[in-house]
C-alpha positions as CSV (number, residue, x, y, z in Angstrom):
1,M,23.6,15.1,-94.1
2,I,22.2,12.4,-91.9
3,I,18.5,11.9,-91.3
4,S,17.8,11.0,-87.6
5,L,15.7,7.9,-87.0
6,P,13.3,7.6,-84.1
7,S,15.0,7.8,-80.7
8,D,12.5,5.7,-78.6
9,P,14.1,2.3,-77.9
10,A,10.8,0.5,-78.2
11,W,10.1,2.0,-81.7
12,R,13.7,1.3,-82.7
13,A,13.4,-2.3,-81.6
14,I,10.3,-2.7,-83.7
15,L,11.4,-0.8,-86.7
16,D,15.2,-1.4,-86.9
17,E,14.6,-4.4,-89.2
18,E,12.6,-2.1,-91.5
19,F,15.3,0.5,-91.6
20,E,17.7,-2.2,-93.0
21,K,15.5,-3.1,-95.9
22,T,16.6,-2.1,-99.4
23,Y,13.5,0.1,-100.1
24,F,14.1,2.1,-96.9
25,K,17.8,2.7,-97.6
26,K,16.9,3.8,-101.1
27,L,14.3,6.2,-99.7
28,I,16.7,7.8,-97.2
29,K,19.4,8.2,-99.8
30,S,16.9,9.9,-102.1
31,L,15.7,12.1,-99.3
32,E,19.2,13.2,-98.3
33,K,19.8,14.4,-101.9
34,S,16.4,16.2,-102.0
35,Y,17.1,18.1,-98.7
36,V,20.3,19.4,-100.2
37,K,18.9,20.3,-103.7
38,E,15.4,21.7,-102.8
39,E,13.0,22.8,-100.1
40,V,11.5,19.8,-98.4
41,Y,9.2,19.7,-95.4
42,P,9.3,19.0,-92.5
43,P,12.8,19.9,-91.4
44,K,14.9,16.7,-91.6
45,E,15.3,16.5,-87.8
46,L,11.4,16.3,-87.5
47,I,10.6,13.7,-90.1
48,F,10.1,11.1,-87.3
49,N,8.6,13.6,-84.8
50,A,5.4,11.5,-84.4
51,F,7.4,8.6,-83.0
52,N,9.5,10.8,-80.7
53,K,6.5,12.6,-79.3
54,T,4.4,9.4,-78.8
55,L,6.4,6.5,-77.4
56,F,5.2,3.1,-78.5
57,E,4.1,2.1,-75.0
58,K,1.9,5.2,-74.8
59,V,0.0,4.8,-78.1
60,N,-3.7,4.4,-77.5
61,V,-5.2,6.5,-80.4
62,V,-4.0,6.7,-84.0
63,I,-4.9,9.6,-86.3
64,L,-3.8,9.0,-89.9
65,G,-3.0,11.9,-92.2
66,Q,-1.9,11.9,-95.8
67,D,1.3,13.9,-96.2
68,P,2.8,16.9,-94.5
69,Y,1.6,20.5,-95.1
70,H,3.6,21.9,-98.0
71,G,3.8,25.5,-97.0
72,K,6.8,27.1,-95.4
73,G,7.0,26.7,-91.6
74,Q,3.8,24.5,-91.4
75,A,5.0,20.9,-91.1
76,H,6.7,19.6,-88.0
77,G,6.2,15.9,-88.3
78,L,2.8,15.5,-86.7
79,C,-0.2,15.0,-89.0
80,F,-2.6,18.0,-89.1
81,S,-0.5,19.9,-86.5
82,I,1.5,23.1,-87.1
83,P,4.0,24.9,-84.9
84,Q,2.8,27.7,-82.6
85,N,2.3,31.1,-84.2
86,V,1.6,29.6,-87.7
87,K,-1.7,30.5,-89.4
88,L,-4.2,27.7,-89.1
89,P,-4.8,25.6,-92.3
90,R,-8.4,25.1,-93.3
91,S,-8.4,21.4,-92.5
92,L,-7.3,22.1,-89.0
93,I,-9.8,24.8,-88.6
94,N,-12.5,22.2,-89.5
95,I,-11.1,19.7,-87.0
96,F,-11.4,22.4,-84.3
97,K,-14.9,23.2,-85.4
98,E,-15.9,19.6,-84.9
99,L,-14.1,19.5,-81.6
100,N,-16.1,22.5,-80.5
101,S,-19.4,21.0,-81.7
102,D,-18.6,17.6,-80.2
103,L,-17.2,18.5,-76.8
104,G,-17.8,22.2,-76.4
105,I,-14.1,23.0,-76.4
106,P,-13.4,26.5,-77.6
107,V,-11.7,26.8,-80.9
108,P,-8.0,27.1,-80.1
109,T,-5.9,30.1,-81.1
110,H,-3.0,27.9,-82.2
111,G,-2.7,24.6,-84.1
112,N,0.2,22.8,-82.2
113,L,-1.2,19.3,-81.4
114,E,1.8,18.2,-79.3
115,S,-0.4,18.0,-76.2
116,W,-2.4,15.2,-78.0
117,A,0.8,13.4,-79.0
118,N,2.1,13.5,-75.4
119,Q,-1.1,11.8,-74.2
120,G,-0.7,8.8,-76.6
121,V,-2.3,10.1,-79.8
122,L,0.0,9.0,-82.7
123,L,-0.3,11.7,-85.3
124,L,0.9,9.7,-88.3
125,N,1.1,10.8,-91.9
126,T,1.2,7.9,-94.4
127,T,3.9,9.9,-96.3
128,L,6.4,11.6,-94.0
129,T,7.9,14.2,-96.4
130,V,6.9,16.6,-99.2
131,K,8.4,19.1,-101.6
132,A,7.6,22.7,-100.9
133,G,4.4,23.8,-102.7
134,Q,3.9,20.3,-104.2
135,P,1.3,18.2,-102.3
136,L,1.7,14.4,-102.7
137,S,5.1,14.9,-104.3
138,H,6.8,12.2,-102.2
139,Q,4.1,9.6,-102.6
140,N,5.3,6.2,-104.0
141,M,8.9,6.8,-102.8
142,G,8.6,4.1,-100.2
143,W,7.0,5.9,-97.3
144,E,3.7,4.0,-97.7
145,I,5.5,0.7,-97.3
146,F,7.0,1.9,-94.1
147,T,3.9,3.5,-92.6
148,D,1.8,0.4,-93.5
149,R,4.3,-1.6,-91.5
150,V,3.8,0.8,-88.6
151,I,0.0,0.5,-88.7
152,K,0.2,-3.3,-89.0
153,T,2.7,-3.6,-86.1
154,L,0.5,-1.4,-83.9
155,S,-2.5,-3.6,-84.7
156,D,-0.5,-6.9,-84.1
157,Q,1.4,-5.9,-80.9
158,K,-1.2,-3.8,-79.1
159,K,-4.8,-4.1,-78.2
160,G,-7.7,-1.7,-77.6
161,L,-6.4,1.1,-79.9
162,V,-8.8,3.6,-81.5
163,F,-7.9,4.4,-85.1
164,L,-9.4,7.6,-86.6
165,L,-9.5,7.3,-90.4
166,W,-10.5,10.5,-92.1
167,G,-10.9,10.5,-95.8
168,R,-10.6,7.8,-98.5
169,N,-6.8,7.6,-98.4
170,A,-7.0,6.8,-94.7
171,H,-10.0,4.4,-95.1
172,V,-8.0,2.0,-97.3
173,K,-5.7,1.4,-94.3
174,E,-8.5,-0.4,-92.5
175,V,-7.4,-3.7,-94.0
176,L,-4.2,-3.5,-91.9
177,I,-6.1,-3.3,-88.6
178,D,-7.5,-6.2,-86.7
179,A,-11.0,-5.1,-85.9
180,S,-11.5,-7.8,-83.3
181,K,-8.8,-6.1,-81.1
182,H,-9.2,-2.4,-82.0
183,T,-11.9,0.2,-82.9
184,V,-11.9,1.9,-86.3
185,L,-13.8,5.1,-86.6
186,K,-14.2,6.4,-90.2
187,A,-15.3,9.8,-91.5
188,A,-14.9,12.2,-94.4
189,H,-11.6,14.2,-94.6
190,P,-11.7,17.5,-92.7
191,S,-10.7,19.3,-95.9
192,P,-13.1,22.2,-96.8
193,F,-13.9,20.2,-99.9
194,S,-15.3,17.2,-98.0
195,A,-15.9,18.1,-94.3
196,A,-19.6,18.7,-94.8
197,N,-19.9,15.2,-96.3
198,G,-19.5,13.4,-93.0
199,F,-16.7,14.9,-91.0
200,F,-18.8,17.5,-89.3
201,G,-21.0,15.6,-86.8
202,C,-18.8,12.5,-86.7
203,Q,-18.2,13.0,-82.9
204,H,-15.0,11.1,-83.1
205,F,-13.5,12.9,-80.1
206,S,-16.2,12.1,-77.6
207,K,-16.5,8.5,-79.1
208,T,-12.8,8.0,-78.6
209,N,-12.9,9.0,-75.0
210,E,-15.9,6.8,-74.3
211,I,-14.0,3.8,-75.8
212,L,-10.9,4.6,-73.7
213,K,-12.9,5.0,-70.5
214,K,-14.6,1.6,-71.1
215,Q,-11.2,0.1,-71.1
216,G,-10.2,1.8,-67.9
217,L,-7.9,4.2,-69.7
218,E,-7.6,8.0,-69.3
219,P,-9.6,9.9,-71.8
220,I,-7.8,12.4,-74.1
221,D,-7.8,16.0,-73.1
222,W,-8.4,17.4,-76.6
223,R,-7.6,21.0,-75.6
224,T,-4.4,22.3,-77.2
């Protein structure tokens, strides 16, 4: 079984050196065994979906998630997003509630966020795989080294990005971002356990669009 790496030439040029490192080769070898022996999400062909849906040159917003949804049929390689016709997870429901409160956008009937990704919103989990029914099960396998490199590379090679960091696990990534070149917006995680402690009312969607417009960029159409 072969796990497909990102197809975008720009991402490949940036990350090919990382793919050759010992930790990454060890990670991929371990994953290939896991996909044969047990249920792992997302499907192997969608592990790098965030990079394939949002080309490097198009990235203008980054939303950081933690790890993929661990229920059957939910994860498809974009943080917080689910395929069409899958029941909305509670965190995503809360994201849509804030979107409605912030911009008046009606709560969507589906949770596929590919339209965001296609506009330049990189929907990046810090861990890209998970065992079925076992959240955080693939932490410390090497994914965090890889995604930290992605965040640092975006910070170094681009300018004017908006980073949306929701929850403490995302907040710690702020040290990788050059705040003199980019905007970092932080809030509580949209989980039902924490959304009322600072996610609701954060207005990150309207704030992001104002920042983009000030740079002469197209605002994000946050409808799904």
